[in-house]
Biopython code that builds the backbone (N, CA, C, O; Angstrom):
import numpy as np
from Bio.PDB.StructureBuilder import StructureBuilder

atoms = [
    (1, "MET", "N", (38.157, -118.879, -9.581)),
    (1, "MET", "CA", (37.709, -119.622, -10.744)),
    (1, "MET", "C", (38.621, -120.813, -11.013)),
    (1, "MET", "O", (38.162, -121.886, -11.405)),
    (2, "LYS", "N", (39.931, -120.608, -10.795)),
    (2, "LYS", "CA", (40.863, -121.705, -11.012)),
    (2, "LYS", "C", (40.605, -122.850, -10.040)),
    (2, "LYS", "O", (40.728, -124.022, -10.398)),
    (3, "ALA", "N", (40.245, -122.496, -8.804)),
    (3, "ALA", "CA", (39.987, -123.523, -7.800)),
    (3, "ALA", "C", (38.777, -124.371, -8.183)),
    (3, "ALA", "O", (38.785, -125.589, -8.005)),
    (4, "ALA", "N", (37.742, -123.725, -8.706)),
    (4, "ALA", "CA", (36.548, -124.464, -9.117)),
    (4, "ALA", "C", (36.871, -125.408, -10.266)),
    (4, "ALA", "O", (36.407, -126.548, -10.288)),
    (5, "THR", "N", (37.666, -124.933, -11.218)),
    (5, "THR", "CA", (38.053, -125.774, -12.345)),
    (5, "THR", "C", (38.879, -126.952, -11.868)),
    (5, "THR", "O", (38.702, -128.075, -12.341)),
    (6, "LEU", "N", (39.776, -126.702, -10.939)),
    (6, "LEU", "CA", (40.596, -127.772, -10.384)),
    (6, "LEU", "C", (39.733, -128.800, -9.670)),
    (6, "LEU", "O", (39.932, -130.001, -9.856)),
    (7, "MET", "N", (38.789, -128.363, -8.866)),
    (7, "MET", "CA", (37.918, -129.288, -8.135)),
    (7, "MET", "C", (37.059, -130.110, -9.087)),
    (7, "MET", "O", (36.870, -131.308, -8.876)),
    (8, "ILE", "N", (36.542, -129.477, -10.131)),
    (8, "ILE", "CA", (35.740, -130.206, -11.116)),
    (8, "ILE", "C", (36.607, -131.238, -11.830)),
    (8, "ILE", "O", (36.166, -132.360, -12.078)),
    (9, "GLY", "N", (37.828, -130.863, -12.157)),
    (9, "GLY", "CA", (38.744, -131.795, -12.810)),
    (9, "GLY", "C", (39.102, -132.976, -11.922)),
    (9, "GLY", "O", (39.160, -134.117, -12.381)),
    (10, "LEU", "N", (39.340, -132.692, -10.645)),
    (10, "LEU", "CA", (39.638, -133.773, -9.709)),
    (10, "LEU", "C", (38.462, -134.728, -9.563)),
    (10, "LEU", "O", (38.639, -135.946, -9.558)),
    (11, "ALA", "N", (37.265, -134.172, -9.443)),
    (11, "ALA", "CA", (36.071, -135.006, -9.308)),
    (11, "ALA", "C", (35.856, -135.858, -10.560)),
    (11, "ALA", "O", (35.525, -137.039, -10.464)),
    (12, "ALA", "N", (36.047, -135.252, -11.732)),
    (12, "ALA", "CA", (35.873, -136.003, -12.978)),
    (12, "ALA", "C", (36.936, -137.100, -13.101)),
    (12, "ALA", "O", (36.635, -138.210, -13.540)),
    (13, "GLY", "N", (38.156, -136.797, -12.719)),
    (13, "GLY", "CA", (39.214, -137.799, -12.767)),
    (13, "GLY", "C", (38.957, -138.956, -11.827)),
    (13, "GLY", "O", (39.181, -140.114, -12.180)),
    (14, "MET", "N", (38.487, -138.647, -10.632)),
    (14, "MET", "CA", (38.163, -139.708, -9.683)),
    (14, "MET", "C", (37.017, -140.569, -10.194)),
    (14, "MET", "O", (37.041, -141.790, -10.037)),
    (15, "ALA", "N", (36.019, -139.946, -10.802)),
    (15, "ALA", "CA", (34.887, -140.701, -11.338)),
    (15, "ALA", "C", (35.330, -141.609, -12.478)),
    (15, "ALA", "O", (34.888, -142.754, -12.573)),
    (16, "MET", "N", (36.200, -141.100, -13.338)),
    (16, "MET", "CA", (36.683, -141.926, -14.453)),
    (16, "MET", "C", (37.555, -143.075, -13.946)),
    (16, "MET", "O", (37.468, -144.189, -14.462)),
    (17, "ALA", "N", (38.381, -142.820, -12.955)),
    (17, "ALA", "CA", (39.222, -143.880, -12.396)),
    (17, "ALA", "C", (38.369, -144.953, -11.728)),
    (17, "ALA", "O", (38.630, -146.146, -11.882)),
    (18, "THR", "N", (37.354, -144.525, -10.988)),
    (18, "THR", "CA", (36.465, -145.479, -10.335)),
    (18, "THR", "C", (35.717, -146.315, -11.359)),
    (18, "THR", "O", (35.582, -147.528, -11.197)),
    (19, "ALA", "N", (35.232, -145.671, -12.411)),
    (19, "ALA", "CA", (34.521, -146.404, -13.460)),
    (19, "ALA", "C", (35.445, -147.407, -14.139)),
    (19, "ALA", "O", (35.022, -148.515, -14.468)),
    (20, "GLY", "N", (36.690, -147.034, -14.348)),
    (20, "GLY", "CA", (37.647, -147.951, -14.965)),
    (20, "GLY", "C", (37.931, -149.156, -14.105)),
    (20, "GLY", "O", (37.985, -150.280, -14.602)),
    (21, "VAL", "N", (38.113, -148.931, -12.806)),
    (21, "VAL", "CA", (38.382, -150.049, -11.899)),
    (21, "VAL", "C", (37.174, -150.974, -11.816)),
    (21, "VAL", "O", (37.327, -152.196, -11.822)),
    (22, "ILE", "N", (35.982, -150.406, -11.741)),
    (22, "ILE", "CA", (34.769, -151.225, -11.660)),
    (22, "ILE", "C", (34.570, -152.014, -12.946)),
    (22, "ILE", "O", (34.102, -153.152, -12.907)),
    (23, "ALA", "N", (34.922, -151.420, -14.092)),
    (23, "ALA", "CA", (34.788, -152.138, -15.362)),
    (23, "ALA", "C", (35.762, -153.320, -15.422)),
    (23, "ALA", "O", (35.424, -154.375, -15.957)),
    (24, "MET", "N", (36.969, -153.143, -14.875)),
    (24, "MET", "CA", (37.946, -154.237, -14.905)),
    (24, "MET", "C", (37.647, -155.297, -13.851)),
    (24, "MET", "O", (37.840, -156.490, -14.089)),
    (25, "TYR", "N", (37.179, -154.859, -12.693)),
    (25, "TYR", "CA", (36.926, -155.772, -11.580)),
    (25, "TYR", "C", (35.509, -155.549, -11.063)),
    (25, "TYR", "O", (35.312, -154.728, -10.167)),
    (26, "PRO", "N", (34.521, -156.252, -11.600)),
    (26, "PRO", "CA", (33.115, -155.998, -11.227)),
    (26, "PRO", "C", (32.801, -156.260, -9.756)),
    (26, "PRO", "O", (31.868, -155.662, -9.219)),
    (27, "ASP", "N", (33.545, -157.127, -9.097)),
    (27, "ASP", "CA", (33.225, -157.442, -7.709)),
    (27, "ASP", "C", (33.765, -156.405, -6.720)),
    (27, "ASP", "O", (33.491, -156.493, -5.524)),
    (28, "VAL", "N", (34.521, -155.433, -7.206)),
    (28, "VAL", "CA", (35.100, -154.421, -6.322)),
    (28, "VAL", "C", (34.006, -153.625, -5.616)),
    (28, "VAL", "O", (34.116, -153.354, -4.420)),
    (29, "SER", "N", (32.966, -153.253, -6.328)),
    (29, "SER", "CA", (31.908, -152.452, -5.709)),
    (29, "SER", "C", (31.222, -153.229, -4.596)),
    (29, "SER", "O", (30.877, -152.653, -3.564)),
    (30, "ARG", "N", (31.017, -154.534, -4.789)),
    (30, "ARG", "CA", (30.404, -155.341, -3.721)),
    (30, "ARG", "C", (31.329, -155.418, -2.509)),
    (30, "ARG", "O", (30.878, -155.318, -1.368)),
    (31, "ARG", "N", (32.616, -155.595, -2.761)),
    (31, "ARG", "CA", (33.571, -155.650, -1.651)),
    (31, "ARG", "C", (33.626, -154.328, -0.909)),
    (31, "ARG", "O", (33.703, -154.301, 0.320)),
    (32, "MET", "N", (33.587, -153.222, -1.658)),
    (32, "MET", "CA", (33.629, -151.906, -1.015)),
    (32, "MET", "C", (32.407, -151.704, -0.126)),
    (32, "MET", "O", (32.527, -151.179, 0.981)),
    (33, "MET", "N", (31.244, -152.112, -0.595)),
    (33, "MET", "CA", (30.034, -151.984, 0.217)),
    (33, "MET", "C", (30.151, -152.833, 1.480)),
    (33, "MET", "O", (29.828, -152.366, 2.573)),
    (34, "ARG", "N", (30.610, -154.073, 1.339)),
    (34, "ARG", "CA", (30.756, -154.968, 2.487)),
    (34, "ARG", "C", (31.754, -154.396, 3.492)),
    (34, "ARG", "O", (31.489, -154.364, 4.694)),
    (35, "ASP", "N", (32.884, -153.953, 2.995)),
    (35, "ASP", "CA", (33.925, -153.443, 3.879)),
    (35, "ASP", "C", (33.516, -152.131, 4.547)),
    (35, "ASP", "O", (33.869, -151.885, 5.701)),
    (36, "SER", "N", (32.773, -151.290, 3.826)),
    (36, "SER", "CA", (32.342, -150.030, 4.438)),
    (36, "SER", "C", (31.325, -150.295, 5.543)),
    (36, "SER", "O", (31.332, -149.603, 6.561)),
    (37, "LYS", "N", (30.457, -151.274, 5.363)),
    (37, "LYS", "CA", (29.503, -151.621, 6.424)),
    (37, "LYS", "C", (30.252, -152.134, 7.649)),
    (37, "LYS", "O", (29.919, -151.783, 8.781)),
    (38, "ARG", "N", (31.263, -152.963, 7.418)),
    (38, "ARG", "CA", (32.063, -153.486, 8.526)),
    (38, "ARG", "C", (32.791, -152.349, 9.243)),
    (38, "ARG", "O", (32.852, -152.323, 10.472)),
    (39, "ALA", "N", (33.340, -151.414, 8.473)),
    (39, "ALA", "CA", (34.057, -150.290, 9.066)),
    (39, "ALA", "C", (33.116, -149.421, 9.898)),
    (39, "ALA", "O", (33.496, -148.944, 10.967)),
    (40, "LEU", "N", (31.900, -149.216, 9.418)),
    (40, "LEU", "CA", (30.925, -148.428, 10.187)),
    (40, "LEU", "C", (30.587, -149.110, 11.503)),
    (40, "LEU", "O", (30.491, -148.454, 12.541)),
    (41, "ARG", "N", (30.403, -150.437, 11.462)),
    (41, "ARG", "CA", (30.103, -151.153, 12.705)),
    (41, "ARG", "C", (31.254, -151.039, 13.692)),
    (41, "ARG", "O", (31.041, -150.780, 14.877)),
    (42, "CYS", "N", (32.467, -151.234, 13.203)),
    (42, "CYS", "CA", (33.643, -151.131, 14.081)),
    (42, "CYS", "C", (33.796, -149.706, 14.606)),
    (42, "CYS", "O", (34.157, -149.509, 15.766)),
    (43, "GLY", "N", (33.527, -148.721, 13.769)),
    (43, "GLY", "CA", (33.621, -147.327, 14.193)),
    (43, "GLY", "C", (32.604, -146.994, 15.266)),
    (43, "GLY", "O", (32.921, -146.299, 16.231)),
    (44, "LYS", "N", (31.382, -147.486, 15.103)),
    (44, "LYS", "CA", (30.347, -147.241, 16.114)),
    (44, "LYS", "C", (30.740, -147.874, 17.437)),
    (44, "LYS", "O", (30.558, -147.282, 18.501)),
    (45, "ARG", "N", (31.283, -149.090, 17.360)),
    (45, "ARG", "CA", (31.701, -149.772, 18.577)),
    (45, "ARG", "C", (32.836, -149.001, 19.265)),
    (45, "ARG", "O", (32.828, -148.835, 20.485)),
    (46, "ALA", "N", (33.796, -148.538, 18.485)),
    (46, "ALA", "CA", (34.916, -147.797, 19.051)),
    (46, "ALA", "C", (34.440, -146.491, 19.676)),
    (46, "ALA", "O", (34.914, -146.117, 20.748)),
    (47, "MET", "N", (33.513, -145.792, 19.027)),
    (47, "MET", "CA", (32.995, -144.543, 19.581)),
    (47, "MET", "C", (32.243, -144.804, 20.889)),
    (47, "MET", "O", (32.313, -144.000, 21.818)),
    (48, "GLY", "N", (31.539, -145.904, 20.956)),
    (48, "GLY", "CA", (30.841, -146.261, 22.196)),
    (48, "GLY", "C", (31.818, -146.526, 23.324)),
    (48, "GLY", "O", (31.591, -146.113, 24.462)),
    (49, "GLN", "N", (32.916, -147.221, 23.005)),
    (49, "GLN", "CA", (33.909, -147.506, 24.043)),
    (49, "GLN", "C", (34.599, -146.224, 24.504)),
    (49, "GLN", "O", (34.844, -146.040, 25.696)),
    (50, "ILE", "N", (34.911, -145.340, 23.557)),
    (50, "ILE", "CA", (35.532, -144.067, 23.918)),
    (50, "ILE", "C", (34.583, -143.233, 24.753)),
    (50, "ILE", "O", (35.001, -142.594, 25.718)),
    (51, "GLY", "N", (33.310, -143.232, 24.392)),
    (51, "GLY", "CA", (32.319, -142.481, 25.145)),
    (51, "GLY", "C", (32.173, -142.996, 26.564)),
    (51, "GLY", "O", (31.992, -142.210, 27.494)),
    (52, "SER", "N", (32.251, -144.329, 26.744)),
    (52, "SER", "CA", (32.118, -144.882, 28.095)),
    (52, "SER", "C", (33.349, -144.561, 28.950)),
    (52, "SER", "O", (33.247, -144.439, 30.171)),
    (53, "ILE", "N", (34.505, -144.426, 28.307)),
    (53, "ILE", "CA", (35.716, -144.076, 29.046)),
    (53, "ILE", "C", (35.605, -142.653, 29.589)),
    (53, "ILE", "O", (35.923, -142.403, 30.752)),
    (54, "PHE", "N", (35.157, -141.729, 28.751)),
    (54, "PHE", "CA", (35.094, -140.317, 29.133)),
    (54, "PHE", "C", (33.785, -139.943, 29.822)),
    (54, "PHE", "O", (33.686, -138.883, 30.439)),
    (55, "GLY", "N", (32.779, -140.814, 29.716)),
    (55, "GLY", "CA", (31.468, -140.454, 30.242)),
    (55, "GLY", "C", (31.213, -140.838, 31.613)),
    (55, "GLY", "O", (30.131, -140.574, 32.137)),
]
sb = StructureBuilder()
sb.init_structure("model")
sb.init_model(0)
sb.init_chain("A")
sb.init_seg("    ")
for serial, (resi, resn, name, xyz) in enumerate(atoms, 1):
    if name == "N":
        sb.init_residue(resn, " ", resi, " ")
    sb.init_atom(name, np.array(xyz, "f"), 0.0, 1.0, " ", f" {name:<3s}", serial, name[0])
structure = sb.get_structure()
């Protein structure tokens, strides 16, 4: 039961911190979306290169 309470508290704290940062800096969410798309593309490319090495 303590673990569940801790996890709920951590999730709520992270949500409140994220909401606070977004309220102070509105463009952060757009940057995060852009950067995550870039990271996914780079990750896919890296996985393809690793696969070709071992395949």
